[in-house]
C-alpha positions as CSV (number, residue, x, y, z in Angstrom):
1,X,-7.2,132.5,-71.5
2,X,-5.7,132.2,-68.1
3,X,-7.4,130.3,-65.4
4,X,-8.8,132.4,-62.5
5,X,-7.9,131.1,-59.1
6,X,-10.7,133.2,-57.3
7,X,-14.3,133.5,-58.4
8,X,-14.1,136.1,-61.2
9,X,-15.9,138.3,-63.6
10,X,-14.8,138.4,-67.2
11,X,-15.2,141.8,-69.0
12,X,-14.5,142.5,-72.7
13,X,-13.2,145.9,-73.5
14,X,-13.6,147.7,-76.8
15,X,-10.3,146.3,-78.1
16,X,-11.6,142.8,-77.5
17,X,-8.9,142.2,-74.9
18,X,-10.0,140.4,-71.8
19,X,-9.6,141.8,-68.2
20,X,-10.2,139.6,-65.3
21,X,-11.3,141.2,-62.0
22,X,-11.5,139.0,-58.9
23,X,-14.9,138.9,-57.1
24,X,-13.1,140.0,-54.0
25,X,-12.6,143.5,-55.4
26,X,-16.1,143.7,-56.8
27,X,-17.5,143.0,-53.4
28,X,-15.4,145.7,-51.8
29,X,-16.6,148.2,-54.4
30,X,-20.3,147.2,-53.8
31,X,-19.8,147.6,-50.1
32,X,-18.4,151.1,-50.5
33,X,-21.3,152.1,-52.7
34,X,-23.9,150.6,-50.3
35,X,-22.3,152.4,-47.3
36,X,-22.4,155.8,-49.1
37,X,-26.1,155.2,-49.9
38,X,-27.0,154.5,-46.3
39,X,-25.1,157.6,-45.1
40,X,-26.8,159.8,-47.6
41,X,-30.2,158.5,-46.4
42,X,-29.3,159.1,-42.8
43,X,-28.4,162.7,-43.6
44,X,-31.9,163.4,-44.8
45,X,-33.7,165.5,-42.1
46,X,-36.7,163.5,-40.8
47,X,-38.2,166.8,-39.6
48,X,-37.9,169.3,-42.5
49,X,-40.4,171.7,-40.9
50,X,-40.1,172.7,-37.2
51,X,-41.2,175.4,-34.8
52,X,-39.1,176.6,-31.8
53,X,-40.9,178.1,-28.9
54,X,-40.3,179.1,-25.3
55,X,-42.7,178.3,-22.5
56,X,-42.7,179.9,-19.0
57,X,-44.2,179.1,-15.6
58,X,-43.8,181.0,-12.3
59,X,-45.1,181.2,-8.8
60,X,-44.5,182.9,-5.4
61,X,-44.7,181.0,-2.1
62,X,-44.5,182.1,1.5
63,X,-41.5,180.4,3.1
64,X,-42.2,177.9,5.9
65,X,-38.5,177.3,6.7
66,X,-36.6,180.3,8.0
67,X,-33.0,179.8,9.0
68,X,-31.7,182.4,11.5
69,X,-28.3,182.6,13.1
70,X,-27.7,183.8,16.7
71,X,-24.2,184.7,17.8
72,X,-23.6,184.5,21.6
73,X,-20.6,185.5,23.6
74,X,-19.3,185.5,27.2
75,X,-19.5,188.9,28.9
76,X,-18.7,190.6,32.2
77,X,-21.6,191.1,34.5
78,X,-21.2,193.8,37.1
79,X,-20.7,192.3,40.6
80,X,-20.7,188.7,39.3
81,X,-17.7,188.5,37.0
82,X,-17.7,186.7,33.7
83,X,-20.9,184.9,32.6
84,X,-19.6,181.5,31.2
85,X,-20.4,180.2,27.8
86,X,-21.9,177.1,29.4
87,X,-24.5,179.2,31.2
88,X,-25.2,181.2,28.1
89,X,-25.7,178.0,26.0
90,X,-27.9,176.5,28.7
91,X,-30.1,179.6,28.9
92,X,-30.4,179.9,25.2
93,X,-31.4,176.3,24.6
94,X,-33.9,176.5,27.5
95,X,-35.4,179.7,26.0
96,X,-35.7,178.0,22.5
97,X,-37.4,174.9,24.1
98,X,-39.8,177.1,26.1
99,X,-41.3,178.4,22.8
100,X,-41.6,175.1,21.1
101,X,-38.4,174.9,19.1
102,X,-37.1,171.3,19.2
103,X,-33.4,170.5,19.7
104,X,-33.4,168.9,16.2
105,X,-34.0,172.4,14.7
106,X,-30.9,173.9,16.4
107,X,-27.4,173.3,15.2
108,X,-24.0,174.8,16.0
109,X,-22.7,177.0,13.2
110,X,-19.5,178.1,14.9
111,X,-17.6,177.9,18.2
112,X,-14.5,179.8,19.1
113,X,-12.7,182.0,21.6
114,X,-11.5,185.6,21.6
115,X,-9.0,187.5,23.8
116,X,-10.4,190.9,23.1
117,X,-8.5,194.1,22.4
118,X,-4.8,193.6,23.4
119,X,-4.5,197.3,24.6
120,X,-7.6,196.9,26.9
121,X,-6.3,193.6,28.3
122,X,-3.0,195.3,29.2
123,X,-4.7,198.2,30.8
124,X,-7.0,196.0,32.8
125,X,-4.2,193.6,33.5
126,X,-6.4,190.7,32.3
127,X,-5.7,187.9,29.9
128,X,-9.0,186.2,29.7
129,X,-10.4,184.2,26.9
130,X,-14.0,185.1,25.9
131,X,-15.7,182.2,24.2
132,X,-18.4,182.6,21.6
133,X,-20.9,180.3,19.9
134,X,-23.1,180.6,16.9
135,X,-26.4,178.7,16.6
136,X,-28.4,178.1,13.4
137,X,-32.2,177.7,14.1
138,X,-34.9,176.6,11.7
139,X,-38.2,178.2,12.5
140,X,-41.6,178.2,10.6
141,X,-42.7,181.8,10.7
142,X,-41.9,185.3,11.8
143,X,-44.0,185.0,14.9
144,X,-41.8,182.3,16.2
145,X,-38.8,184.4,15.5
146,X,-40.3,187.3,17.5
147,X,-40.8,184.9,20.4
148,X,-37.2,183.8,20.3
149,X,-36.0,187.4,20.2
150,X,-38.0,188.2,23.3
151,X,-36.1,185.5,25.2
152,X,-32.6,186.3,24.1
153,X,-30.0,187.6,26.6
154,X,-29.3,191.1,25.4
155,X,-25.8,191.1,26.9
156,X,-24.8,187.8,25.4
157,X,-26.3,188.3,22.0
158,X,-23.9,189.8,19.5
159,X,-25.7,189.2,16.3
160,X,-29.0,187.9,15.0
161,X,-29.6,187.5,11.3
162,X,-31.6,185.6,8.7
163,X,-29.4,183.3,6.7
164,X,-31.9,182.1,4.2
165,X,-35.5,181.0,3.6
166,X,-36.9,177.9,2.0
167,X,-40.1,175.9,1.7
168,X,-40.6,172.3,2.7
169,X,-42.4,171.6,-0.6
170,X,-39.9,173.4,-2.8
171,X,-38.9,170.3,-4.9
172,X,-42.5,169.5,-5.6
173,X,-43.1,173.1,-6.7
174,X,-40.1,172.9,-9.0
175,X,-41.3,169.7,-10.7
176,X,-44.8,171.1,-11.2
177,X,-43.5,174.3,-12.7
178,X,-41.2,172.5,-15.2
179,X,-44.2,170.5,-16.4
180,X,-46.3,173.7,-16.7
181,X,-43.5,175.4,-18.7
182,X,-43.4,172.6,-21.2
183,X,-47.2,172.5,-21.6
184,X,-47.1,176.3,-22.1
185,X,-44.6,175.9,-24.9
186,X,-46.8,173.3,-26.6
187,X,-49.8,175.6,-26.3
188,X,-47.9,178.5,-27.8
189,X,-46.6,176.3,-30.7
190,X,-50.1,175.2,-31.5
191,X,-51.6,178.6,-31.9
192,X,-48.6,180.0,-33.8
193,X,-48.7,177.0,-36.2
194,X,-52.4,177.4,-36.8
195,X,-51.8,180.9,-38.1
196,X,-50.1,179.4,-41.1
197,X,-52.5,176.4,-41.3
198,X,-50.0,174.0,-39.8
199,X,-50.3,171.5,-37.0
200,X,-47.9,170.6,-34.2
201,X,-46.4,167.1,-34.2
202,X,-43.9,165.4,-31.9
203,X,-41.4,167.3,-29.8
204,X,-38.0,167.1,-31.4
205,X,-36.0,168.5,-28.5
206,X,-36.8,169.8,-25.0
207,X,-34.1,171.7,-23.2
208,X,-33.7,171.5,-19.4
209,X,-35.8,174.4,-18.0
210,X,-33.8,177.4,-16.8
211,X,-34.6,178.3,-13.2
212,X,-34.9,181.8,-11.7
213,X,-34.9,181.5,-7.9
214,X,-35.2,184.5,-5.7
215,X,-35.0,183.6,-2.0
216,X,-34.9,186.0,1.0
217,X,-31.6,187.8,1.3
218,X,-29.4,187.7,4.4
219,X,-30.1,190.5,6.8
220,X,-28.2,191.3,10.0
221,X,-30.2,192.8,12.9
222,X,-28.8,194.8,15.8
223,X,-29.9,194.4,19.4
224,X,-31.9,197.7,19.1
225,X,-33.7,196.5,16.0
226,X,-34.4,193.2,17.8
227,X,-36.1,195.1,20.6
228,X,-38.1,197.2,18.3
229,X,-39.2,194.2,16.2
230,X,-40.3,192.3,19.3
231,X,-42.0,195.3,21.0
232,X,-45.7,194.6,21.9
233,X,-47.0,197.5,19.7
234,X,-45.1,196.1,16.7
235,X,-46.4,192.6,17.2
236,X,-49.8,193.1,15.6
237,X,-48.3,194.7,12.5
238,X,-45.4,192.3,12.1
239,X,-45.0,191.6,8.3
240,X,-44.6,188.2,6.9
241,X,-41.4,187.2,5.2
242,X,-40.8,188.1,1.6
243,X,-42.1,185.4,-0.7
244,X,-39.9,183.1,-2.6
245,X,-40.2,183.5,-6.4
246,X,-39.7,180.6,-8.7
247,X,-39.7,180.9,-12.5
248,X,-38.8,178.4,-15.2
249,X,-38.2,179.0,-19.0
250,X,-38.0,176.1,-21.4
251,X,-37.2,175.9,-25.1
252,X,-38.9,173.2,-27.1
253,X,-38.7,172.3,-30.8
254,X,-41.8,170.8,-32.3
255,X,-42.2,169.2,-35.7
256,X,-44.8,170.7,-38.1
257,X,-47.2,168.3,-39.9
């Protein structure tokens, strides 16, 4: 018999011949076998029975942040010449301040110049630049918007439109609705499972709720529409802004026990 340098195992075969395997290779084989066993155990589904449900939550809120844009432009005043953009800006900001709109609620959206129609300039032998400026104003309700309309310079005002609406507590509403949607999913899973004498266990997966957000759409208003909306007889019946609709759908997988 040959001496074995490494720790070894001696195995006799059917022909009585001796085969020597080093312990090194035996350990490798055992390691492979153990690894395969662990992987097989990991592949076993810990939740063999589950239920997948969808929960929903929605609400409508009246916006308390209305963003409107006012486009102002220099113009020719009969007998006085061109009314400068500086005066137009000053008058507008003073009008906004007079109805309680703070400077912090007003930002400049655009500021540029325009030479007008080239044919008309040639005919009038003028080459003047007409400056324009656009302001974005954040107001709280439609009444405040009506007050602003009443104080606008009809000649300087080119456009007036609602950019978008929002609510100061929108993020809080979103969080609350997501929680309600998940709770609704659990409630649904419970009564569906009870129909087959099962009970709902832990939540296996919760998908991020899908949001359906319907804000107020952009709407341009002409000077004539502005005057009609701000007319005294229309003031009493002035409608509120369209409500913001929030809806969340969430898919949750629960274990059945």
